Backbone bond lengths (Angstrom), bond angles and torsions (degrees), N, CA, C in turn:
res aa  C-N    CA-C-N  psi(-1)  N-CA   C-N-CA  omega(-1)  CA-C   N-CA-C  phi
1 M - - - 1.463 - - 1.526 108.60 -
2 H 1.326 116.20 86.66 1.463 120.72 -178.57 1.519 112.37 -73.79
3 E 1.337 117.50 -9.43 1.468 120.55 177.52 1.525 111.23 -59.83
4 L 1.320 117.62 -29.87 1.461 120.61 179.00 1.529 110.23 -62.47
5 G 1.320 117.65 -45.00 1.466 121.08 178.13 1.521 112.10 -64.50
6 I 1.324 116.56 -38.41 1.463 120.41 178.29 1.523 109.97 -68.49
7 A 1.325 117.26 -40.03 1.459 121.20 177.11 1.528 110.94 -61.90
8 E 1.326 117.54 -39.44 1.468 120.92 177.00 1.527 111.32 -64.24
9 A 1.344 116.86 -39.61 1.465 120.77 178.28 1.529 110.99 -65.85
10 V 1.323 116.82 -40.04 1.468 120.56 178.11 1.521 110.02 -65.95
11 L 1.331 117.10 -44.25 1.461 120.47 178.28 1.522 110.67 -60.11
12 D 1.316 117.62 -43.35 1.462 121.11 178.92 1.533 110.44 -58.42
13 A 1.326 117.12 -45.18 1.470 121.03 179.30 1.530 110.67 -63.75
14 L 1.337 116.78 -41.62 1.462 120.21 179.14 1.522 111.59 -63.87
15 E 1.329 116.71 -43.71 1.466 119.97 -179.24 1.521 111.30 -64.28
16 R 1.327 116.75 -40.98 1.472 119.48 178.68 1.527 110.89 -64.45
17 R 1.326 116.58 -42.34 1.455 121.08 -177.76 1.526 112.20 -73.38
18 A 1.332 117.01 -36.69 1.467 121.43 -174.75 1.524 113.20 -72.21
19 G 1.306 117.55 -29.25 1.460 119.85 179.32 1.521 113.31 58.25
20 G 1.331 117.37 37.74 1.455 121.35 177.59 1.519 114.67 92.56
21 R 1.335 118.27 -11.78 1.471 120.94 178.03 1.528 109.68 -76.76
22 P 1.321 117.91 142.90 1.464 120.44 -179.32 1.531 111.66 -70.46
23 V 1.319 115.98 133.91 1.464 123.00 -177.01 1.531 109.66 -95.17
24 A 1.336 116.18 130.16 1.466 121.51 177.35 1.517 111.00 -92.79
25 S 1.345 116.40 -42.44 1.466 119.45 -177.14 1.522 109.95 -158.76
26 A 1.333 114.48 163.81 1.453 120.77 178.34 1.524 108.90 -151.76
27 R 1.316 114.97 156.77 1.463 120.67 173.00 1.525 106.80 -123.29
28 V 1.330 115.27 131.75 1.459 122.27 -177.43 1.526 109.05 -123.79
29 R 1.325 116.70 128.99 1.465 121.61 174.49 1.520 107.29 -91.00
30 V 1.333 115.26 123.83 1.463 120.63 -176.72 1.532 109.20 -127.48
31 G 1.321 115.37 132.95 1.461 120.75 179.72 1.514 111.99 -68.81
32 A 1.332 115.74 141.08 1.466 121.60 -178.12 1.524 112.46 -60.55
33 L 1.332 117.35 -29.49 1.463 119.90 -177.66 1.525 113.01 -73.38
34 L 1.341 116.98 -9.25 1.465 119.75 174.34 1.528 110.97 -79.02
35 H 1.323 117.26 -14.04 1.469 122.75 176.29 1.526 112.47 52.46
36 V 1.335 115.75 52.64 1.459 120.51 178.95 1.527 108.92 -84.68
37 H 1.309 115.95 122.75 1.462 122.36 176.63 1.524 106.42 -85.94
38 E 1.327 116.72 119.46 1.465 121.27 -171.52 1.528 113.71 -59.66
39 A 1.312 118.04 -43.18 1.468 120.29 -179.38 1.532 110.77 -66.34
40 S 1.327 117.13 -40.75 1.472 120.53 177.98 1.518 110.74 -66.37
41 F 1.328 116.40 -37.93 1.464 119.82 177.89 1.525 110.27 -64.23
42 A 1.333 117.01 -45.75 1.471 120.74 -179.05 1.522 110.80 -59.09
43 Q 1.323 116.70 -43.63 1.459 121.05 178.71 1.526 110.84 -65.05
44 S 1.327 116.51 -43.09 1.464 121.15 179.78 1.520 111.04 -65.19
45 F 1.336 116.11 -41.90 1.459 118.99 -179.22 1.521 110.81 -64.96
46 A 1.324 117.62 -42.77 1.461 120.44 178.17 1.529 110.64 -58.42
47 L 1.315 116.49 -39.09 1.460 121.62 179.87 1.536 111.96 -66.11
48 V 1.338 116.65 -50.08 1.470 119.20 -176.06 1.524 112.36 -74.75
49 A 1.341 117.48 -25.13 1.467 120.53 -177.03 1.526 112.78 -83.09
50 E 1.324 116.83 -13.01 1.463 120.28 -178.76 1.528 110.31 -54.21
51 G 1.334 115.81 127.84 1.457 121.03 178.84 1.525 114.32 81.24
52 S 1.326 118.15 1.61 1.469 121.59 -179.75 1.527 110.38 -104.72
53 V 1.321 117.28 179.28 1.464 121.49 176.93 1.528 111.59 -65.25
54 A 1.337 117.29 -15.90 1.462 121.61 -178.77 1.523 112.74 -103.21
55 A 1.316 117.50 12.11 1.469 120.42 178.30 1.523 108.93 -59.41
56 G 1.329 116.36 127.85 1.454 121.51 179.40 1.516 114.91 80.20
57 A 1.325 117.79 -0.35 1.465 120.94 -179.42 1.526 110.68 -71.76
58 A 1.316 115.89 143.86 1.459 121.88 175.04 1.522 108.03 -91.37
59 V 1.325 117.09 129.22 1.462 120.99 178.81 1.523 108.51 -116.81
60 E 1.328 114.95 118.49 1.463 121.87 177.67 1.523 108.52 -92.02
61 L 1.316 116.58 128.90 1.460 121.28 175.79 1.518 109.02 -99.69
62 V 1.335 116.06 130.20 1.455 121.69 174.30 1.522 106.11 -112.72
63 V 1.333 116.52 108.83 1.459 121.55 -176.32 1.532 109.11 -84.05
64 V 1.335 115.39 127.00 1.459 122.30 -176.70 1.530 109.12 -113.39
65 P 1.337 117.30 127.01 1.463 118.90 -179.86 1.528 111.61 -71.45
66 A 1.310 115.26 159.59 1.465 121.26 171.00 1.531 107.30 -81.62
67 E 1.316 116.13 173.82 1.461 120.61 177.38 1.521 108.66 -123.10
68 L 1.318 115.67 128.27 1.452 121.55 177.10 1.526 107.01 -101.20
69 A 1.333 117.09 123.30 1.462 121.81 178.93 1.525 108.50 -112.74
70 C 1.328 116.08 126.81 1.456 122.06 -179.15 1.525 109.72 -92.01
71 R 1.314 115.85 126.93 1.468 120.93 178.95 1.530 111.17 -78.45
72 A 1.327 117.41 -19.50 1.466 121.13 -178.61 1.527 111.91 -83.15
73 C 1.328 117.33 -52.96 1.469 119.49 -175.61 1.524 113.09 -102.79
74 G 1.341 117.41 -11.80 1.462 120.80 177.11 1.515 115.28 83.41
75 R 1.299 118.28 -0.82 1.466 120.43 -179.24 1.524 111.04 -77.47
76 T 1.316 114.04 152.15 1.466 120.17 172.40 1.516 107.94 -119.70
77 S 1.314 115.63 146.31 1.460 121.53 -178.18 1.522 109.15 -140.62
78 P 1.345 117.01 138.72 1.460 118.42 172.68 1.527 108.77 -73.95
79 V 1.323 116.62 138.97 1.462 121.16 179.66 1.527 109.72 -137.71
80 T 1.303 115.16 151.36 1.462 120.10 176.81 1.522 111.42 -112.63
81 E 1.316 116.45 -5.93 1.464 122.86 176.87 1.525 108.13 -132.73
82 P 1.329 118.25 146.35 1.464 119.42 175.09 1.528 108.90 -62.12
83 M 1.302 115.37 133.76 1.465 119.78 -178.59 1.527 108.93 -118.81
84 A 1.320 115.93 147.52 1.469 120.90 -179.48 1.517 112.04 -92.24
85 S 1.330 117.19 -13.19 1.460 119.01 -178.77 1.526 110.61 -144.25
86 C 1.324 115.26 160.06 1.463 122.64 179.70 1.526 109.39 -70.88
87 P 1.335 117.83 128.82 1.467 119.25 178.76 1.535 112.77 -69.55
88 A 1.336 117.69 -17.38 1.471 120.59 -179.12 1.525 112.41 -85.95
89 C 1.354 116.96 -47.26 1.469 119.26 -174.19 1.526 114.28 -119.65
90 G 1.328 117.12 -10.14 1.458 120.67 178.85 1.520 115.34 85.77
91 A 1.330 117.50 -1.50 1.466 120.48 -179.77 1.532 110.22 -64.88
92 V 1.334 115.79 150.06 1.464 120.37 179.42 1.526 112.28 -99.19
93 A 1.309 117.54 -2.80 1.462 121.38 177.48 1.529 108.18 -84.87
94 V 1.323 115.68 80.45 1.463 121.14 -176.74 1.525 110.50 -124.70
95 E 1.316 114.49 158.81 1.461 121.44 177.49 1.518 107.47 -126.91
96 L 1.324 116.50 134.53 1.453 122.26 178.96 1.515 108.60 -102.65
97 R 1.322 116.51 128.23 1.474 121.62 -178.84 1.524 109.71 -121.63
98 G 1.319 116.09 134.03 1.460 120.89 175.33 1.514 112.54 71.13
99 G 1.327 114.09 -160.41 1.454 120.68 179.94 1.511 114.19 87.52
100 D 1.342 117.03 -3.76 1.459 120.28 -177.93 1.529 112.33 -120.50
101 E 1.333 116.41 14.02 1.456 119.73 -176.80 1.528 112.56 -77.98
102 L 1.317 115.08 154.75 1.455 124.01 174.25 1.522 105.80 -143.63
103 V 1.339 116.14 101.63 1.464 121.22 -170.26 1.528 110.10 -128.68
104 L 1.315 115.98 127.09 1.459 121.34 173.00 1.525 106.84 -77.87
105 E 1.330 117.24 109.83 1.465 121.95 -176.36 1.519 113.26 -88.90
106 R 1.328 116.57 -38.46 1.456 119.70 -173.09 1.516 109.06 -154.79
107 L 1.325 115.49 147.44 1.452 119.19 168.61 1.510 109.15 -143.35
108 A 1.308 115.65 149.78 1.464 122.57 178.87 1.522 107.40 -124.32
109 Y 1.314 114.82 141.95 1.460 120.41 -178.59 1.517 110.89 -96.84
110 R 1.323 115.51 150.28 1.462 122.05 173.27 1.515 108.11 -80.20
111 P 1.323 117.44 140.43 1.466 119.46 174.34 1.531 109.87 -60.39
112 A 1.293 115.79 146.55 1.463 120.86 179.66 1.521 110.21 -54.78
113 G 1.305 117.01 134.24 1.452 122.98 177.92 1.523 114.95 86.13
114 Q 1.354 117.74 -10.36 1.459 120.08 178.25 1.525 108.85 -79.12
115 P 1.333 118.32 128.97 1.472 119.95 -179.21 1.516 112.61 -69.28
116 A 1.319 115.73 154.17 1.472 122.13 177.96 1.519 110.24 -69.04
117 G 1.346 114.52 151.17 1.454 119.50 171.66 1.466 112.91 97.64
């Protein structure tokens, strides 16, 4: 369950950015090639965030596809799995770009005194 490690990385980014302020919610852009299962991530994040500034925070995952670029026909295609050939022409001379990002896009703070959850 690699979602636990990803949840720890997200929590670390939130804690650094929050500077001690309580976090209400966040949006994270995650590459499709990381294969993050949303329900497992939510459970993992709740576990690692317990007792932190992000306890009870809602984290929205925005899954971003990778891009497959064909060197033979020049077409690009969004992909969610690594592919060995171009879906347009079948050539194997392809390049995979992106799909492995993990970016904290947005966070919102809880008003002072508002309980978590």
